[in-house]
PDB file of N, CA, C and O in Angstrom:
ATOM      1  N   LEU A   1      51.207  34.319  24.590  1.00  0.00           N
ATOM      2  CA  LEU A   1      51.362  34.859  23.393  1.00  0.00           C
ATOM      3  C   LEU A   1      52.971  35.488  23.124  1.00  0.00           C
ATOM      4  O   LEU A   1      53.694  36.007  23.975  1.00  0.00           O
ATOM      5  N   LEU A   2      53.247  35.284  21.806  1.00  0.00           N
ATOM      6  CA  LEU A   2      54.479  35.702  21.356  1.00  0.00           C
ATOM      7  C   LEU A   2      54.323  36.773  20.376  1.00  0.00           C
ATOM      8  O   LEU A   2      53.322  36.650  19.671  1.00  0.00           O
ATOM      9  N   GLN A   3      55.080  37.823  20.146  1.00  0.00           N
ATOM     10  CA  GLN A   3      55.044  38.869  19.359  1.00  0.00           C
ATOM     11  C   GLN A   3      56.485  38.602  18.593  1.00  0.00           C
ATOM     12  O   GLN A   3      57.571  38.409  19.141  1.00  0.00           O
ATOM     13  N   ASN A   4      56.253  38.635  17.435  1.00  0.00           N
ATOM     14  CA  ASN A   4      57.597  38.658  16.296  1.00  0.00           C
ATOM     15  C   ASN A   4      58.215  40.194  16.770  1.00  0.00           C
ATOM     16  O   ASN A   4      57.608  41.242  16.990  1.00  0.00           O
ATOM     17  N   VAL A   5      59.248  39.971  16.813  1.00  0.00           N
ATOM     18  CA  VAL A   5      60.112  41.317  17.266  1.00  0.00           C
ATOM     19  C   VAL A   5      60.693  42.417  15.838  1.00  0.00           C
ATOM     20  O   VAL A   5      61.029  43.602  15.844  1.00  0.00           O
ATOM     21  N   GLU A   6      60.615  41.375  14.684  1.00  0.00           N
ATOM     22  CA  GLU A   6      60.776  42.114  13.439  1.00  0.00           C
ATOM     23  C   GLU A   6      59.598  42.430  12.755  1.00  0.00           C
ATOM     24  O   GLU A   6      59.593  43.416  12.018  1.00  0.00           O
ATOM     25  N   ASP A   7      58.599  41.740  12.888  1.00  0.00           N
ATOM     26  CA  ASP A   7      57.283  42.393  12.696  1.00  0.00           C
ATOM     27  C   ASP A   7      56.090  42.322  13.977  1.00  0.00           C
ATOM     28  O   ASP A   7      55.418  41.333  14.274  1.00  0.00           O
ATOM     29  N   PRO A   8      56.061  43.394  14.488  1.00  0.00           N
ATOM     30  CA  PRO A   8      54.992  43.666  15.549  1.00  0.00           C
ATOM     31  C   PRO A   8      53.702  43.128  15.289  1.00  0.00           C
ATOM     32  O   PRO A   8      53.072  42.720  16.265  1.00  0.00           O
ATOM     33  N   THR A   9      53.141  43.041  14.051  1.00  0.00           N
ATOM     34  CA  THR A   9      51.901  42.810  13.763  1.00  0.00           C
ATOM     35  C   THR A   9      51.492  41.287  13.590  1.00  0.00           C
ATOM     36  O   THR A   9      50.390  40.824  13.296  1.00  0.00           O
ATOM     37  N   ARG A  10      52.921  40.510  13.909  1.00  0.00           N
ATOM     38  CA  ARG A  10      52.722  39.083  13.807  1.00  0.00           C
ATOM     39  C   ARG A  10      52.695  38.583  15.166  1.00  0.00           C
ATOM     40  O   ARG A  10      53.341  39.151  16.047  1.00  0.00           O
ATOM     41  N   PHE A  11      51.789  37.265  15.458  1.00  0.00           N
ATOM     42  CA  PHE A  11      51.883  36.755  17.023  1.00  0.00           C
ATOM     43  C   PHE A  11      51.862  35.469  16.587  1.00  0.00           C
ATOM     44  O   PHE A  11      51.624  35.082  15.443  1.00  0.00           O
ATOM     45  N   ILE A  12      52.190  34.656  17.803  1.00  0.00           N
ATOM     46  CA  ILE A  12      52.137  33.215  17.847  1.00  0.00           C
ATOM     47  C   ILE A  12      51.416  33.068  19.464  1.00  0.00           C
ATOM     48  O   ILE A  12      52.006  33.566  20.422  1.00  0.00           O
ATOM     49  N   LEU A  13      50.319  32.463  19.614  1.00  0.00           N
ATOM     50  CA  LEU A  13      49.879  31.990  20.596  1.00  0.00           C
ATOM     51  C   LEU A  13      50.059  30.522  20.785  1.00  0.00           C
ATOM     52  O   LEU A  13      49.689  29.791  19.866  1.00  0.00           O
ATOM     53  N   TYR A  14      50.543  30.032  21.782  1.00  0.00           N
ATOM     54  CA  TYR A  14      50.949  28.789  22.243  1.00  0.00           C
ATOM     55  C   TYR A  14      50.260  28.439  23.457  1.00  0.00           C
ATOM     56  O   TYR A  14      50.031  29.132  24.449  1.00  0.00           O
ATOM     57  N   GLU A  15      49.953  27.176  23.192  1.00  0.00           N
ATOM     58  CA  GLU A  15      49.049  26.400  24.323  1.00  0.00           C
ATOM     59  C   GLU A  15      49.726  24.832  24.457  1.00  0.00           C
ATOM     60  O   GLU A  15      49.913  24.194  23.421  1.00  0.00           O
ATOM     61  N   ALA A  16      50.032  24.328  25.598  1.00  0.00           N
ATOM     62  CA  ALA A  16      50.214  22.905  26.079  1.00  0.00           C
ATOM     63  C   ALA A  16      49.344  22.115  26.444  1.00  0.00           C
ATOM     64  O   ALA A  16      48.524  22.716  27.138  1.00  0.00           O
ATOM     65  N   TYR A  17      49.051  20.821  26.301  1.00  0.00           N
ATOM     66  CA  TYR A  17      48.226  20.247  26.869  1.00  0.00           C
ATOM     67  C   TYR A  17      48.758  18.831  27.195  1.00  0.00           C
ATOM     68  O   TYR A  17      49.654  18.401  26.469  1.00  0.00           O
ATOM     69  N   ASP A  18      48.287  18.033  28.244  1.00  0.00           N
ATOM     70  CA  ASP A  18      48.884  16.890  28.517  1.00  0.00           C
ATOM     71  C   ASP A  18      48.419  15.505  27.549  1.00  0.00           C
ATOM     72  O   ASP A  18      48.877  14.381  27.756  1.00  0.00           O
ATOM     73  N   SER A  19      47.467  15.815  26.510  1.00  0.00           N
ATOM     74  CA  SER A  19      47.247  14.790  25.548  1.00  0.00           C
ATOM     75  C   SER A  19      46.513  15.356  24.311  1.00  0.00           C
ATOM     76  O   SER A  19      46.259  16.555  24.194  1.00  0.00           O
ATOM     77  N   GLU A  20      46.216  14.497  23.473  1.00  0.00           N
ATOM     78  CA  GLU A  20      45.237  15.077  22.221  1.00  0.00           C
ATOM     79  C   GLU A  20      44.072  15.164  22.786  1.00  0.00           C
ATOM     80  O   GLU A  20      43.544  16.274  22.723  1.00  0.00           O
ATOM     81  N   ASP A  21      43.479  14.295  23.347  1.00  0.00           N
ATOM     82  CA  ASP A  21      42.134  14.393  24.140  1.00  0.00           C
ATOM     83  C   ASP A  21      41.951  15.794  24.957  1.00  0.00           C
ATOM     84  O   ASP A  21      41.010  16.540  24.688  1.00  0.00           O
ATOM     85  N   ALA A  22      42.899  16.105  25.963  1.00  0.00           N
ATOM     86  CA  ALA A  22      42.799  17.130  26.510  1.00  0.00           C
ATOM     87  C   ALA A  22      42.569  18.224  25.298  1.00  0.00           C
ATOM     88  O   ALA A  22      41.424  18.670  25.235  1.00  0.00           O
ATOM     89  N   ALA A  23      43.456  18.678  24.388  1.00  0.00           N
ATOM     90  CA  ALA A  23      43.321  19.655  23.441  1.00  0.00           C
ATOM     91  C   ALA A  23      42.051  19.792  22.737  1.00  0.00           C
ATOM     92  O   ALA A  23      41.442  20.809  22.406  1.00  0.00           O
ATOM     93  N   ALA A  24      41.746  18.418  22.557  1.00  0.00           N
ATOM     94  CA  ALA A  24      40.139  18.334  22.139  1.00  0.00           C
ATOM     95  C   ALA A  24      39.068  18.666  22.897  1.00  0.00           C
ATOM     96  O   ALA A  24      38.125  19.293  22.414  1.00  0.00           O
ATOM     97  N   ALA A  25      39.106  18.289  24.132  1.00  0.00           N
ATOM     98  CA  ALA A  25      38.073  18.865  25.030  1.00  0.00           C
ATOM     99  C   ALA A  25      38.293  20.218  25.071  1.00  0.00           C
ATOM    100  O   ALA A  25      37.330  20.850  24.638  1.00  0.00           O
ATOM    101  N   HIS A  26      39.207  20.881  25.434  1.00  0.00           N
ATOM    102  CA  HIS A  26      39.443  22.497  25.319  1.00  0.00           C
ATOM    103  C   HIS A  26      38.802  23.125  24.284  1.00  0.00           C
ATOM    104  O   HIS A  26      38.088  24.100  24.517  1.00  0.00           O
ATOM    105  N   LYS A  27      38.985  22.621  22.957  1.00  0.00           N
ATOM    106  CA  LYS A  27      38.263  23.105  21.905  1.00  0.00           C
ATOM    107  C   LYS A  27      36.698  22.913  21.783  1.00  0.00           C
ATOM    108  O   LYS A  27      36.113  23.332  20.784  1.00  0.00           O
ATOM    109  N   GLU A  28      35.902  22.158  23.000  1.00  0.00           N
ATOM    110  CA  GLU A  28      34.659  22.093  22.681  1.00  0.00           C
ATOM    111  C   GLU A  28      34.063  22.976  24.169  1.00  0.00           C
ATOM    112  O   GLU A  28      32.982  22.798  24.732  1.00  0.00           O
ATOM    113  N   THR A  29      34.853  23.676  24.442  1.00  0.00           N
ATOM    114  CA  THR A  29      34.441  24.317  25.715  1.00  0.00           C
ATOM    115  C   THR A  29      34.009  25.721  25.222  1.00  0.00           C
ATOM    116  O   THR A  29      34.579  26.213  24.248  1.00  0.00           O
ATOM    117  N   ALA A  30      32.867  26.478  25.967  1.00  0.00           N
ATOM    118  CA  ALA A  30      32.200  27.582  25.587  1.00  0.00           C
ATOM    119  C   ALA A  30      33.318  28.803  25.625  1.00  0.00           C
ATOM    120  O   ALA A  30      33.200  29.544  24.649  1.00  0.00           O
ATOM    121  N   HIS A  31      34.189  29.108  26.376  1.00  0.00           N
ATOM    122  CA  HIS A  31      35.060  30.100  26.031  1.00  0.00           C
ATOM    123  C   HIS A  31      36.081  30.170  25.036  1.00  0.00           C
ATOM    124  O   HIS A  31      36.623  31.169  24.563  1.00  0.00           O
ATOM    125  N   TYR A  32      36.312  28.632  24.722  1.00  0.00           N
ATOM    126  CA  TYR A  32      37.419  28.837  23.700  1.00  0.00           C
ATOM    127  C   TYR A  32      36.633  28.997  22.295  1.00  0.00           C
ATOM    128  O   TYR A  32      37.111  29.722  21.422  1.00  0.00           O
ATOM    129  N   LYS A  33      35.469  28.336  22.105  1.00  0.00           N
ATOM    130  CA  LYS A  33      34.539  29.049  20.904  1.00  0.00           C
ATOM    131  C   LYS A  33      33.960  30.782  20.837  1.00  0.00           C
ATOM    132  O   LYS A  33      33.908  31.449  19.803  1.00  0.00           O
ATOM    133  N   THR A  34      33.587  31.226  22.139  1.00  0.00           N
ATOM    134  CA  THR A  34      33.679  32.458  21.967  1.00  0.00           C
ATOM    135  C   THR A  34      34.718  32.987  21.464  1.00  0.00           C
ATOM    136  O   THR A  34      34.676  33.726  20.481  1.00  0.00           O
ATOM    137  N   TRP A  35      36.146  32.555  22.301  1.00  0.00           N
ATOM    138  CA  TRP A  35      37.543  33.380  21.698  1.00  0.00           C
ATOM    139  C   TRP A  35      37.500  33.360  20.520  1.00  0.00           C
ATOM    140  O   TRP A  35      37.424  34.423  19.905  1.00  0.00           O
ATOM    141  N   ARG A  36      37.547  31.823  19.691  1.00  0.00           N
ATOM    142  CA  ARG A  36      37.496  31.862  18.254  1.00  0.00           C
ATOM    143  C   ARG A  36      36.826  32.327  17.201  1.00  0.00           C
ATOM    144  O   ARG A  36      37.276  32.358  16.056  1.00  0.00           O
ATOM    145  N   ASP A  37      35.687  32.718  17.558  1.00  0.00           N
ATOM    146  CA  ASP A  37      34.635  33.814  16.996  1.00  0.00           C
ATOM    147  C   ASP A  37      34.876  35.034  17.065  1.00  0.00           C
ATOM    148  O   ASP A  37      34.758  35.788  16.099  1.00  0.00           O
ATOM    149  N   ASP A  38      35.327  35.473  18.471  1.00  0.00           N
ATOM    150  CA  ASP A  38      35.742  36.829  18.320  1.00  0.00           C
ATOM    151  C   ASP A  38      37.035  37.326  17.679  1.00  0.00           C
ATOM    152  O   ASP A  38      37.132  38.496  17.311  1.00  0.00           O
ATOM    153  N   VAL A  39      38.050  36.427  17.538  1.00  0.00           N
ATOM    154  CA  VAL A  39      39.013  36.864  16.989  1.00  0.00           C
ATOM    155  C   VAL A  39      39.058  36.705  15.562  1.00  0.00           C
ATOM    156  O   VAL A  39      39.667  37.519  14.867  1.00  0.00           O
ATOM    157  N   ALA A  40      38.481  35.754  15.094  1.00  0.00           N
ATOM    158  CA  ALA A  40      38.621  35.390  13.606  1.00  0.00           C
ATOM    159  C   ALA A  40      38.496  36.741  12.486  1.00  0.00           C
ATOM    160  O   ALA A  40      39.086  36.825  11.409  1.00  0.00           O
ATOM    161  N   PRO A  41      37.689  37.603  13.000  1.00  0.00           N
ATOM    162  CA  PRO A  41      37.634  38.818  11.714  1.00  0.00           C
ATOM    163  C   PRO A  41      38.964  39.635  12.120  1.00  0.00           C
ATOM    164  O   PRO A  41      39.337  40.519  11.349  1.00  0.00           O
ATOM    165  N   HIS A  42      39.570  39.422  13.095  1.00  0.00           N
ATOM    166  CA  HIS A  42      41.067  40.314  13.202  1.00  0.00           C
ATOM    167  C   HIS A  42      42.089  39.677  12.711  1.00  0.00           C
ATOM    168  O   HIS A  42      43.194  40.203  12.848  1.00  0.00           O
ATOM    169  N   MET A  43      41.996  38.583  12.125  1.00  0.00           N
ATOM    170  CA  MET A  43      43.304  37.579  11.853  1.00  0.00           C
ATOM    171  C   MET A  43      43.448  38.111  10.278  1.00  0.00           C
ATOM    172  O   MET A  43      42.494  38.236   9.509  1.00  0.00           O
ATOM    173  N   ALA A  44      44.724  38.372   9.986  1.00  0.00           N
ATOM    174  CA  ALA A  44      45.338  38.637   8.876  1.00  0.00           C
ATOM    175  C   ALA A  44      45.220  37.453   7.873  1.00  0.00           C
ATOM    176  O   ALA A  44      44.982  37.591   6.673  1.00  0.00           O
ATOM    177  N   LEU A  45      45.425  36.222   8.543  1.00  0.00           N
ATOM    178  CA  LEU A  45      45.252  34.945   7.915  1.00  0.00           C
ATOM    179  C   LEU A  45      44.572  34.076   8.651  1.00  0.00           C
ATOM    180  O   LEU A  45      44.238  34.284   9.817  1.00  0.00           O
ATOM    181  N   PRO A  46      44.290  32.879   7.894  1.00  0.00           N
ATOM    182  CA  PRO A  46      43.460  31.900   8.930  1.00  0.00           C
ATOM    183  C   PRO A  46      44.380  31.311   9.897  1.00  0.00           C
ATOM    184  O   PRO A  46      45.588  31.148   9.723  1.00  0.00           O
ATOM    185  N   ARG A  47      43.736  31.021  10.879  1.00  0.00           N
ATOM    186  CA  ARG A  47      44.669  30.373  12.053  1.00  0.00           C
ATOM    187  C   ARG A  47      45.392  29.058  11.777  1.00  0.00           C
ATOM    188  O   ARG A  47      44.889  28.630  10.738  1.00  0.00           O
ATOM    189  N   LYS A  48      45.996  28.512  12.052  1.00  0.00           N
ATOM    190  CA  LYS A  48      46.595  27.049  11.830  1.00  0.00           C
ATOM    191  C   LYS A  48      47.323  26.910  13.047  1.00  0.00           C
ATOM    192  O   LYS A  48      48.002  27.669  13.738  1.00  0.00           O
ATOM    193  N   GLY A  49      46.924  25.518  13.114  1.00  0.00           N
ATOM    194  CA  GLY A  49      47.569  24.613  14.582  1.00  0.00           C
ATOM    195  C   GLY A  49      48.892  23.737  14.022  1.00  0.00           C
ATOM    196  O   GLY A  49      48.912  23.030  13.015  1.00  0.00           O
ATOM    197  N   ILE A  50      49.980  23.989  14.959  1.00  0.00           N
ATOM    198  CA  ILE A  50      51.096  23.095  14.292  1.00  0.00           C
ATOM    199  C   ILE A  50      51.425  22.620  15.610  1.00  0.00           C
ATOM    200  O   ILE A  50      51.613  23.316  16.608  1.00  0.00           O
ATOM    201  N   LYS A  51      51.478  21.335  15.514  1.00  0.00           N
ATOM    202  CA  LYS A  51      51.973  20.367  16.642  1.00  0.00           C
ATOM    203  C   LYS A  51      53.376  20.208  16.820  1.00  0.00           C
ATOM    204  O   LYS A  51      54.137  20.127  15.855  1.00  0.00           O
ATOM    205  N   TYR A  52      53.886  20.143  18.395  1.00  0.00           N
ATOM    206  CA  TYR A  52      54.943  20.017  18.430  1.00  0.00           C
ATOM    207  C   TYR A  52      55.301  18.844  19.432  1.00  0.00           C
ATOM    208  O   TYR A  52      54.287  18.238  19.778  1.00  0.00           O
ATOM    209  N   ARG A  53      56.255  18.453  19.886  1.00  0.00           N
ATOM    210  CA  ARG A  53      56.383  17.494  21.164  1.00  0.00           C
ATOM    211  C   ARG A  53      57.274  18.354  22.313  1.00  0.00           C
ATOM    212  O   ARG A  53      58.222  19.135  22.217  1.00  0.00           O
ATOM    213  N   ALA A  54      56.593  17.888  23.306  1.00  0.00           N
ATOM    214  CA  ALA A  54      57.456  18.855  24.412  1.00  0.00           C
ATOM    215  C   ALA A  54      58.502  17.803  24.866  1.00  0.00           C
ATOM    216  O   ALA A  54      58.369  16.601  25.098  1.00  0.00           O
ATOM    217  N   ILE A  55      59.759  18.752  24.931  1.00  0.00           N
ATOM    218  CA  ILE A  55      61.138  18.053  25.495  1.00  0.00           C
ATOM    219  C   ILE A  55      61.398  18.886  26.872  1.00  0.00           C
ATOM    220  O   ILE A  55      61.969  19.975  26.916  1.00  0.00           O
ATOM    221  N   ARG A  56      60.965  18.295  27.794  1.00  0.00           N
ATOM    222  CA  ARG A  56      61.136  18.760  29.453  1.00  0.00           C
ATOM    223  C   ARG A  56      60.949  17.518  30.060  1.00  0.00           C
ATOM    224  O   ARG A  56      60.391  16.526  29.591  1.00  0.00           O
ATOM    225  N   PRO A  57      61.651  17.725  31.527  1.00  0.00           N
ATOM    226  CA  PRO A  57      61.112  16.749  32.320  1.00  0.00           C
ATOM    227  C   PRO A  57      59.865  16.626  32.376  1.00  0.00           C
ATOM    228  O   PRO A  57      59.126  17.361  31.721  1.00  0.00           O
ATOM    229  N   GLU A  58      59.421  15.680  33.164  1.00  0.00           N
ATOM    230  CA  GLU A  58      58.232  15.117  33.250  1.00  0.00           C
ATOM    231  C   GLU A  58      57.430  15.733  34.615  1.00  0.00           C
ATOM    232  O   GLU A  58      56.296  15.344  34.892  1.00  0.00           O
TER     233      GLU A  58
END
């Protein structure tokens, strides 16, 4: 979880997965669905996913 230093009300939650399938499977877990539903009312804007490619050693 990252907090914007200029606007402490803004956060970025980043997650890394080994594959698209792993990310999709995570979104089907009970704990993810509970988290998603619990945080939704606290969001100033709707959540949006932004995909990045990892540049790191394997």
